[in-house]
N, C-alpha and C positions, 0 to 999 in steps of 0.2 A: 257609540261607546268614547269618549273622549281619551287622548293619552295616557291623564292623570288615572283614568278608571280601571287604563288597563295597567298599568304600573301597580294601582291598588292591588289589583285583581293576582297579579303575578307574587305580591307579595303575598296574602293567603295562602296561596298553592306553595310555593319554596321554602318560608322563613320558617325558624325554628316557632313551638308552642309558645316560646316564653319568650318570644319578641313584641315590642310593643308595634301594631302595623300603624301605619298614616291614619289609616281611615277610623282609629279607635281612640285619635288622640281626643286628651281631655277638652282641647279646645284654648282657645286665648281670651282673652280679656274683654275684648273689643269683634265682636265676631265677622269675619270676613264671607264675602263669595268664593269657593271655590275656584282654584284655577284649573285652567282646560290643560296644560302641558306638566304641571309640576304638583307633585304631591306636599302636603302641609311642611312635612320636615324638610322638602328642599328647597321649598321658600323661605323656611325662618334661612338656611343654611346661604341663601344667596340674601337677604335680609343685611346678615351677620357680614359676609364678606364685601359689603356696598359701602356700609355706616362708615363714619368719618375716626370711629374709634379703632377699627381695625386697622385704619392706616397709619394711624398715631405711635400702632406696636412694632412698627418699625425702628422708632427713636425711644425706647425705652429698655432698658439695661435688661438683660436676663440676672447674670453674675458679675461680670466684669465691667468696672466703671470706665466708657470713653475709651473702649482696647482699641490699641494701636496696633489694625491691620482688618483684612479685610474678611477674614475666617472664623471669627466669634462669633456665637449665636445671639442675637437680638431675642428682647421676649417675642417679636414676629416670628423668624425662625425658631423659637422656642413651638410655638402655635402650628407649626406647621407638621414640626414632626411629629408632636402629641396627634395630632390630627392622623398624619398615618398608619401610627401606628394603632392609635383607636378602629380606623378603620378594617383594619390587616385580624385587629380581635375580631369585630362583626361577621366579617364578610365568614371568616374559618366558622365563628360559631353560631351560624346562620342568623343573626341577630341583625335590625335596620341598619346600613351605614347610611343613609342619609340623618338618622336622627344621630348616631355616633361623634360624625364631620358634625352637623352643626351644632353640638353642645362641646365641643374641641373647639372650633375654631370660635367660640365665645368666651370660652373659659377666663381668659387672663383679660380680658375689656377691661377691670376696675384697676389694673395696675396700676400702683404709682409712677413715678421717674426715679431714677436711681437704683429699680428694683427694690429687693427686702430691705436695703437701709432705708429706703424710703417711707415703704409701708411700716417700717418700726418707728422713725420720725412721727409719721400722723399715729400711729398706735398709741403714741405716749400724750400726744396731745390732743386727739379727739376726745371728748368726752362719752364713754361709751367705749373707744376703745374705736379700730380699725382693722377690717379685715378685707383682703382683695376680693376673694371668694362672693362674699357680701357685697360689695361695691360692684362686681362683673355683673350681677343682676341687677342691680342698681340702673346700669347702666342702659341696659337693654329692655329695660321697663319703663325707665323714668326720664334719663339723660339724650338718648338722643334723638334725634328727628323733632329737632325744635321744642324737646317737652314732652313729646306724646309716646316715648319709646319706639321699642321696632316693634311691638305687638305679637310676640313668639310665642310660642304654642308652650303649652304648661310642661309638658314633661323638658324643654330644649333648656328653659329657665329653672326648672327642681335640676338637672344637669349643670347648669353653672353654677349654680350657690354652692352644691353639694360634691365639685371635684375635689377637694380636700377638706378637712375637719373631719370629727367625729360622725355624722349624719351622714349617712352613704347616700346613694341618687335614689328613687324610685322606679327607674329601669335597670334594665342590665344593660343597656348601650350606654347609662351614665356611668352604671358600674367598669365597663370598658374603658369610658375616659379619665376615670378616676385611676387606673392600673396605668393609662398607658402615661398620664402626667408621671408620674415616675418611674419609671419607665423610661422616659424619655432624659427628663433635666438630670438625673444620677450617670448618665451614661453621656450625656454631650458636657455634661459640666466636667465630666473625670479628663473629657478629649480637651476641652478649652483650657484647664489646669493643667494640662501638660503641656500643650502650646505656647503658654505664659509661663511657664518656667516655674510655677508656682507646685507641680506635682513631677514626680518620676514616675515610671511605666513601674518602675520595680519598687517604689514605694505602696502600691498597692495590697491592702490584703490577701494573702498569697492563699489562703484557704479558699476564701469566696471566688477568685480569680480563676483558680481550680476546675471551678464547678460548673462558672457561666462562660469561662472565655477569654483567652487573651487581649482582644482585639473590641472595638467599639462594635459590630456588627456581629463578633459571636458572640457577647455579652447581648444585646437586643433581641438577637433569634433566640438564645436561650429562654430567655422571661417567656415571650411571645409562646414558643412554644408549648413552655410550661402552664400555662394559663390556657391555651387552647386541650391540654388531654386534662387540666383538671375540671375543664366548666364543660365540657362538651355534652350536649342534650343534658343537660342541667338547670334548676333554676336557681344558678348563682355564677358569679364571674369571680375566681380566685386564682392564687398561684400556688402550685404544691409547696410543700412546708420548708423543703431544705432549700429551694431557689428562692421562697420568701428570703428566708432565714441569711441566703447568704446577700440579697439584696439590700437589705435592712443592715447587714454587716460594712455594706461599700456605701451607705446610706451614712451610717454612723462616722465614717471615716472621714466624708467627706465635711460633716458638721464639724470634727474637730479638727481638720487640714485646711479649709477653704471656706466653709461659709459660717466661720467664726470671724473670718478676715483680718486675723491677726497679722497678716502679711499688707492688707490695705488698711489698717487700723486709721491714716490720718484722709486718707479719700473718705472713707465712709464718713469720717467726723465730718469733715468740708458739706457732704452730700445731706446728711441729717439737718446741718448747720442752715442751708440754704432752704430745705424745706420747712424746715420751723419758724425760721425767719418770715419766709413770705404766709405763712400762715397769718403770723401774729400782726405782719402790715397789713392782710386783709380785714383783717375779726378787727383793728383800729379805722381803719379805711374802707367799710364795705360799699360805700359808692364806687368804688375804684373798678367792682369787679364788671364784665362784662353783663349786657345787659338780662340774657339768661339766666345767668347767676344772683341778678339780682332778683328778678322774680321767685325764683328759688327761696331766698332769704326772706321775700316777702310771706311766702310761704310756709317754710320751714326753720327759719330762724338765719342768723347769718352764720353760725358756724357750718351749719348742714351746707352752705351754701360754699365756704370759701374751703370745706374740705374736697367738694364734688370737683371745686376749678385746680385746685393744686394736686388732683390726685390725678387729670385728666392729662395735667403737662407731661410732656416727650423730656427727658433728659436736656437737650439742648434751649426749648423752650425756659425752662426752667430757670436754667444759669443765665440766657437772657433777660427773662423778667428781673431778676436779682441783680444783675449787671444795673439795670434801666431803674430800679427803685434806691437802690442802696451803693452805687458805686459812682463817685462824681464821674461827668466825660471830661476827657483831656483835651485841652483848646492850645490851637499850637498860636506860637506867639508869647505864653505866659513865662514870664521868671527869665 
């Protein structure tokens, strides 16, 4: 018996009857030989961890554009926090931790530069709109590995695409990520907003704070415990109504005070301008796209290739490319 087979047997013996067993995956688009050491979902986790798109997350905005300080979240640290919450939920509910981890690590691979400001800009420009959740699935299916994608299991791809939006994932592990994403971003964005001076702790809605807790850790713990209590030994992953209502109250407050970005309207306008100008330039000059995106343009059209290229950029690379294309260089000795 291989180590993988022992792990699969351990899953069958210990996991909830509602868990997704790695031995029962719906498979990959291109079949591969089983690994002797790792289950199918462990292999997916590793493929995501080592891909270029995952590394680029460190250079992509979460909420605060080009934050001055070392302690603000990036898209990468957000992903790690979501992964931690998702694994905690999956372990407590006896679900498949490896599947939850793989989905969580891949859920934001398709995010644009400049966070939701960049996503909004692409959504306005691209025919048919733009959603980072859909782009994240495209990253793992098409864009990574020289156009071959990562060839992940169906369950991981489904969880990545449906970690947000109206359609829920088809596995409970994916539902763990769906909730973990909300638990993580609401709480860490409050933390960052207070650090940045955009909010004060006393500004937070007191009804929600009394129920959930005064500190970041208390609120995260309350939400996780609520999900576990409400979902134990059931074919669902959900939060108790009162805790969910408090979470939604915090979310509405954050949209009003932070995510609306009135406090950073000028910066958001600048970043939307950068994204818009980059898209416009490459639509007019597709021959300047890197070769891998020229191949996409040939197969799927110029707009698809330009969208993929701009969406993959980090904040710094987008700014550098904009400067190179639109800002004349300074020459010493002139004037």
